[in-house]
C-alpha positions in Angstrom: 101.3 83.9 108.4 99.1 86.8 107.4 100.4 90.3 107.5 97.7 93.1 106.6 98.6 96.4 105.8 95.9 99.2 105.7 95.8 103.0 105.5 94.7 105.7 103.2 97.2 104.6 100.4 97.5 100.8 101.1 95.2 97.9 101.7 96.6 94.4 101.1 97.2 91.3 103.0 100.2 89.0 102.2 101.4 85.6 103.4 105.1 85.5 104.9 107.1 83.0 106.6 107.6 83.4 110.3 110.7 85.5 111.5 110.0 87.8 108.6 111.2 91.5 109.2 108.7 94.3 108.6 110.9 95.9 106.1 110.8 92.5 104.2 106.9 92.2 104.4 106.6 95.9 103.1 108.9 94.8 100.1 106.9 91.8 99.5 103.5 93.8 99.5 105.1 96.4 96.8 105.2 99.2 99.6 108.4 101.2 99.5 109.7 101.2 103.0 111.3 104.6 102.9 107.9 106.2 102.3 105.8 104.7 105.3 105.7 104.6 109.0 103.9 101.5 110.4 102.3 101.3 113.5 100.7 98.4 115.7 98.2 99.5 118.6 99.3 103.0 118.2 102.9 102.3 118.5 105.3 102.9 115.8 107.5 99.8 114.6 110.9 99.8 113.5 111.2 98.4 110.1 113.5 95.9 111.6 110.7 94.6 113.9 110.6 90.6 113.2 107.0 89.4 112.7 106.2 86.0 114.2 102.3 85.8 114.0 99.2 87.0 112.0 98.9 90.9 112.4 97.0 93.9 111.1 99.2 96.9 110.7 98.5 100.5 110.1 100.6 102.1 107.3 101.0 106.0 107.1 102.3 107.4 104.2 105.2 110.1 104.9 105.1 113.2 102.6 108.1 115.2 102.1 109.4 117.7 99.5 108.8 121.4 99.0 
């Protein structure tokens, strides 16, 4: 199945197996999970979310530091 990530800093589509977690998909897309928030239809998804169909997800980079 296809997972598409898009956002200011990320724009890619990857192929994953059903029952892949969002965290696993982020790693496969070479996106560091601890640096982003992922949302679908304006709802933030936990990185433990299991993906079971093609989906387009919004990736928001979280800035931190001083």
